[in-house]
C-alpha positions in Angstrom: 85.3 110.3 110.8 82.1 108.8 112.3 82.3 106.7 115.5 83.1 103.0 115.0 81.1 100.2 116.6 84.2 98.9 118.3 88.0 99.2 118.1 89.6 97.8 115.0 92.0 95.0 116.0 95.3 95.0 114.0 98.1 92.4 114.0 101.2 94.4 113.0 104.2 92.3 112.0 107.3 91.9 109.9 108.1 88.7 108.0 111.2 86.6 107.5 114.6 88.0 108.4 113.8 91.7 107.9 114.8 93.6 111.0 114.0 97.1 109.9 111.3 97.6 112.5 111.3 101.4 113.2 108.5 102.0 110.7 106.3 99.2 112.1 106.9 100.5 115.7 105.9 104.0 114.6 102.8 102.6 112.7 101.8 100.6 115.8 101.9 103.7 118.0 100.0 105.8 115.5 97.3 103.2 115.0 96.8 103.1 118.8 96.6 106.9 118.9 93.9 106.6 116.2 91.9 104.3 118.6 92.8 100.9 117.2 93.9 97.9 119.2 97.3 96.7 118.0 98.8 93.3 118.6 102.5 93.9 117.8 104.4 90.8 116.8 107.6 92.5 115.8 110.2 91.0 113.5 111.2 87.5 112.3 107.7 86.0 111.9 106.5 83.3 109.5 103.2 83.5 107.6 101.9 80.6 109.7 102.7 82.4 113.0 101.0 85.6 111.8 97.8 83.9 110.6 97.5 81.8 113.7 97.8 84.9 115.9 95.4 86.9 113.8 92.8 84.2 114.1 93.3 83.7 117.8 93.1 87.4 118.4 90.0 87.9 116.2 91.9 90.5 114.3 90.2 92.7 111.7 93.5 93.5 109.9 97.0 92.1 109.4 99.5 94.9 108.7 102.5 93.5 107.0 105.9 95.2 106.6 108.9 94.2 104.6 111.9 96.3 103.5 114.7 93.8 102.7 114.3 92.5 99.2 111.8 90.9 96.8 110.8 88.1 99.2 107.6 89.9 100.1 106.2 88.4 96.8 106.6 85.0 98.6 105.6 85.9 102.1 102.6 88.3 101.5 100.7 85.9 99.2 101.3 83.1 101.6 99.6 85.0 104.4 96.5 85.5 102.1 96.6 81.8 101.1 96.7 80.6 104.8 93.9 83.0 105.7 91.7 81.4 103.1 92.8 77.8 104.0 91.7 78.6 107.6 88.3 80.2 106.7 89.6 83.6 107.7 89.7 85.3 104.3 87.6 88.1 105.7 90.6 89.4 107.7 91.9 92.4 105.7 95.6 92.4 104.8 97.4 95.7 104.2 101.1 96.1 103.6 103.9 98.5 103.5 107.6 98.8 103.0 109.8 98.7 100.0 107.4 97.4 97.4 108.2 97.9 93.7 105.6 99.4 91.5 105.4 96.4 89.1 104.4 94.1 92.0 101.6 96.3 93.4 98.9 95.2 90.9 99.8 91.5 91.6 99.4 92.0 95.4 96.2 94.1 95.0 94.8 91.3 92.8 95.0 88.8 95.7 93.5 91.3 98.2 96.5 93.0 99.7 95.9 96.7 99.7 97.5 99.9 100.9 101.0 99.0 99.8 102.2 102.1 101.7 105.7 103.5 101.2 107.8 105.1 103.8 106.6 108.6 103.0 102.9 107.8 103.3 101.2 110.2 105.8 99.8 108.3 108.7 96.3 109.7 108.3 96.2 108.0 104.8 97.1 104.7 106.4 94.5 105.1 109.1 91.7 106.2 106.7 92.5 103.2 104.4 92.3 100.7 107.2 89.1 102.1 108.6 87.4 102.3 105.3 88.5 98.8 104.3 87.4 97.2 107.6 84.1 98.9 107.4 83.5 97.8 103.8 84.8 94.2 104.0 84.9 93.1 107.6 82.1 94.9 109.5 79.3 94.9 106.9 76.8 93.8 109.6 78.2 95.9 112.5 78.0 99.3 111.0 75.2 101.4 112.5 73.8 103.9 110.0 
């Protein structure tokens, strides 16, 4: 992988009442090992808190995790909606957890990508984040 112009800034968080944070903690450590800066918000966050933090921290990515039930179809789109309302639609949103296959196209259609399951190798997650940020967020910053 070619050198990046600066560290990718990631807000890593869980929404709602989901307290299954082991995967998010692991992801945060691995993203740091890959050279990214991670702002770990942990569990029990609202879409409003997440978007506010991402904007304040000048994040490139919001990494969402949800394992409990089908409420991610309420929470995840709300994050995207709030980003757009706050003129921050260029912040990339990736997600993981227990996402059913029938919901993946709906989430991808609104710009949430990755949709990683618990068995996804970490290098796949890292490569996806790097490529997406380079393509969508850093268009002017990439040195060729």
